[in-house]
C-alpha positions as CSV (number, residue, x, y, z in Angstrom):
1,M,76.2,80.7,-6.4
2,T,75.2,81.8,-2.8
3,E,73.0,79.9,-0.1
4,Q,70.2,81.4,-0.8
5,D,70.4,81.1,-4.8
6,T,70.6,77.4,-3.7
7,S,67.9,77.5,-1.8
8,Q,65.8,79.1,-4.2
9,T,66.8,77.0,-6.7
10,L,66.1,74.0,-5.4
11,A,62.6,75.4,-4.5
12,R,62.1,76.3,-8.4
13,L,62.8,72.6,-9.0
14,R,59.5,71.0,-9.7
15,R,57.9,68.5,-11.8
16,E,54.1,68.1,-12.2
17,Y,53.4,63.8,-12.4
18,G,50.5,62.7,-14.6
19,D,47.2,60.6,-13.9
20,R,48.6,57.2,-14.0
21,G,46.5,56.2,-10.7
22,L,47.2,52.9,-8.5
23,D,44.2,51.2,-7.2
24,L,43.3,47.9,-4.9
25,G,42.2,46.6,-8.0
26,D,45.4,47.1,-9.9
27,L,47.1,44.9,-7.0
28,A,48.2,41.9,-7.6
29,D,47.6,39.5,-4.4
30,D,51.4,39.2,-3.4
31,P,54.0,42.1,-3.3
32,V,56.7,39.4,-4.6
33,E,53.9,39.1,-7.4
34,M,53.3,42.8,-7.8
35,F,57.1,43.7,-7.6
36,R,57.7,41.3,-10.5
37,G,55.3,43.0,-12.6
38,W,56.2,46.8,-11.8
39,L,59.6,45.7,-12.4
40,E,59.1,44.1,-15.6
41,E,57.3,47.1,-17.0
42,T,60.3,49.1,-15.8
43,V,63.2,47.0,-17.8
44,A,60.8,47.1,-21.0
45,S,60.9,51.5,-20.4
46,G,64.7,50.8,-21.1
47,L,65.4,52.9,-17.7
48,H,69.6,52.3,-16.5
49,E,70.1,49.7,-14.5
50,P,66.3,49.0,-13.5
51,N,67.6,46.5,-11.2
52,A,69.6,49.3,-9.0
53,M,68.4,49.7,-5.4
54,V,69.0,52.0,-2.0
55,V,69.9,49.6,1.3
56,T,69.7,51.4,4.4
57,S,71.4,49.5,7.2
58,V,71.5,50.3,10.9
59,S,74.1,50.1,13.3
60,A,74.2,48.8,16.6
61,T,74.0,52.3,18.2
62,G,71.3,53.5,15.8
63,R,73.1,55.0,12.9
64,P,71.7,54.2,9.8
65,S,73.5,54.6,6.5
66,S,72.3,53.7,2.4
67,R,74.0,53.0,-0.6
68,M,73.0,51.9,-4.0
69,V,72.9,48.2,-4.8
70,L,71.9,45.9,-7.8
71,L,69.1,43.4,-6.8
72,K,70.2,39.8,-8.4
73,G,67.5,37.7,-7.0
74,L,63.9,37.5,-6.8
75,D,61.7,35.0,-5.1
76,E,58.9,34.4,-2.8
77,R,61.4,34.7,-0.4
78,G,62.8,38.2,-0.7
79,F,65.2,40.6,-2.2
80,V,68.7,39.0,-3.2
81,F,71.8,41.2,-3.2
82,Y,76.0,40.5,-2.9
83,T,78.8,42.1,-1.0
84,N,82.4,42.3,0.8
85,L,81.3,40.8,3.9
86,E,84.0,42.7,5.6
87,S,81.8,45.7,4.1
88,R,80.2,48.3,6.5
89,K,76.4,47.3,5.4
90,A,77.2,43.3,5.8
91,Q,78.7,43.9,9.6
92,E,75.8,46.5,9.8
93,I,73.3,43.8,8.9
94,A,75.1,41.0,10.8
95,A,74.2,43.4,13.9
96,N,70.6,44.9,13.1
97,P,69.2,42.6,10.4
98,H,66.5,45.2,9.9
99,V,67.0,46.8,6.8
100,S,65.4,48.5,3.9
101,L,64.9,48.3,0.4
102,L,63.8,51.7,-2.1
103,F,63.5,51.6,-5.7
104,P,63.8,55.1,-7.1
105,W,61.8,54.8,-10.6
106,Q,61.7,58.2,-11.6
107,D,61.1,58.5,-15.1
108,L,58.0,56.5,-14.6
109,Q,57.0,58.3,-11.3
110,R,57.0,55.3,-9.8
111,Q,59.3,54.0,-6.6
112,V,58.9,50.7,-4.4
113,R,59.8,50.5,-0.4
114,V,60.7,47.5,0.9
115,E,61.2,46.5,4.7
116,G,61.9,43.9,5.8
117,T,65.0,41.2,7.8
118,A,68.4,40.4,5.7
119,S,69.8,36.9,6.2
120,P,72.6,35.0,4.0
121,V,71.9,33.3,1.4
122,S,72.8,29.6,1.0
123,A,76.5,28.7,-0.6
124,E,75.0,27.3,-3.5
125,E,73.7,30.4,-4.0
126,N,76.8,32.3,-4.0
127,E,78.7,30.0,-6.2
128,A,76.1,29.7,-8.5
129,Y,75.7,34.0,-8.8
130,F,79.7,34.4,-8.6
131,A,79.9,32.4,-11.2
132,S,78.3,33.7,-13.8
133,R,79.7,37.3,-13.0
134,P,82.0,38.7,-15.4
135,R,85.6,37.6,-14.8
136,E,87.0,41.3,-14.0
137,S,84.1,41.6,-11.5
138,Q,85.0,38.0,-9.7
139,L,89.0,39.7,-9.9
140,G,87.2,42.5,-8.0
141,A,85.6,41.0,-5.0
142,W,88.8,39.5,-4.1
143,A,90.5,42.8,-4.8
144,S,88.8,45.5,-3.0
145,P,89.1,45.8,0.8
146,Q,85.3,47.3,0.7
147,S,84.0,50.1,3.0
148,R,88.0,50.4,4.6
149,V,90.5,53.5,4.2
150,V,92.6,52.8,1.0
151,A,96.5,55.3,0.1
152,S,95.8,56.1,-2.9
153,R,94.2,54.6,-6.3
154,S,97.7,53.3,-7.3
155,A,97.6,51.5,-4.6
156,L,93.9,49.8,-4.8
157,D,95.2,49.4,-9.1
158,E,98.2,46.9,-7.4
159,R,95.8,45.4,-5.1
160,Y,94.1,44.4,-8.5
161,G,97.3,43.5,-10.4
162,G,98.1,41.1,-7.8
163,V,95.1,39.1,-7.6
164,L,94.9,39.1,-11.6
165,A,98.4,37.6,-11.4
166,Q,97.4,35.6,-8.8
167,F,94.5,33.7,-10.8
168,A,96.0,34.1,-14.0
169,E,96.4,29.9,-14.3
170,L,92.9,29.5,-13.4
171,D,90.1,29.1,-15.5
172,D,87.1,29.4,-12.5
173,V,88.4,32.6,-10.0
174,P,87.2,30.7,-6.6
175,V,84.9,32.6,-4.3
176,P,86.2,34.5,-1.9
177,P,85.8,33.4,1.6
178,H,84.3,36.9,2.5
179,W,81.9,37.5,-0.5
180,G,78.1,36.6,-0.1
181,G,74.6,37.8,-0.4
182,F,71.6,38.6,1.3
183,R,67.8,37.7,1.0
184,V,65.4,40.2,2.3
185,A,62.1,39.1,3.6
186,P,59.8,41.5,3.1
187,E,57.4,42.7,5.5
188,E,56.3,45.5,4.5
189,V,56.4,46.4,0.8
190,E,55.1,49.8,-0.4
191,F,54.5,50.9,-4.1
192,W,54.3,54.3,-5.0
193,Q,52.9,56.3,-8.2
194,G,53.1,59.9,-8.7
195,R,50.0,62.2,-9.3
196,K,49.3,65.5,-10.3
197,G,49.3,68.1,-7.3
198,R,51.6,65.9,-5.1
199,M,48.6,63.6,-4.4
200,H,50.4,60.7,-5.0
201,D,49.0,56.9,-4.7
202,R,50.6,54.9,-2.0
203,L,49.0,51.1,-1.5
204,V,51.5,49.2,1.2
205,Y,51.2,45.6,2.0
206,R,51.9,44.2,5.4
207,R,52.1,41.1,7.4
208,V,49.1,40.6,9.1
209,E,51.1,38.4,12.2
210,P,55.0,38.8,11.9
211,D,54.8,35.2,10.0
212,P,56.5,34.5,6.6
213,H,54.0,32.5,5.8
214,A,50.9,34.9,7.5
215,P,48.6,36.4,4.5
216,W,48.9,40.5,3.6
217,T,46.5,43.2,4.4
218,V,46.2,45.8,2.2
219,Q,46.2,49.7,3.3
220,R,46.3,53.2,1.2
221,L,48.5,56.0,2.9
222,A,48.0,59.8,2.7
223,P,50.9,61.6,0.0
């Protein structure tokens, strides 16, 4: 396929959206409560991994990077995910805690975008969630030097095999010292609903003041 063919193919990729709208009267008072309602609908729809989200971090030099992770906690304080603390995203968050999240629920013609500040969750939360993970995932957290260059797949498999042997006699795998969670406290949350003619509905919650206890204001954005 030539460059021109690719461009023409991309230009023809077009899907009309429905008439299901989103008005101010549809919103909850709090964006976390609103998100929880949409998440429940997404789970009920059967969408694969409805808790998948894109996390975008920014390095100390201003270079953004994005990756898909899974939402593993949600309460009035914010959105929680877990990672290797020596990974690129964790190092970037340590240097610049401002991140964005994106939930791409295309099958429902919906998106949710979150902007906020990330901070580490407590050791108790780390331990509780780590204990709930499948043993294979626990071992993987020990074996993978996330974001670092590895010589080969076989080298990675050897690392996993070594960890498997290391913890073979233990019923409970301990939490690695280089593993933990981040909670993203929302400062802006946008709910996007697809509409015909690309006249989508975009309603965004913003804090009246930069304070986690400040009230929210809601505005409509042009699509």
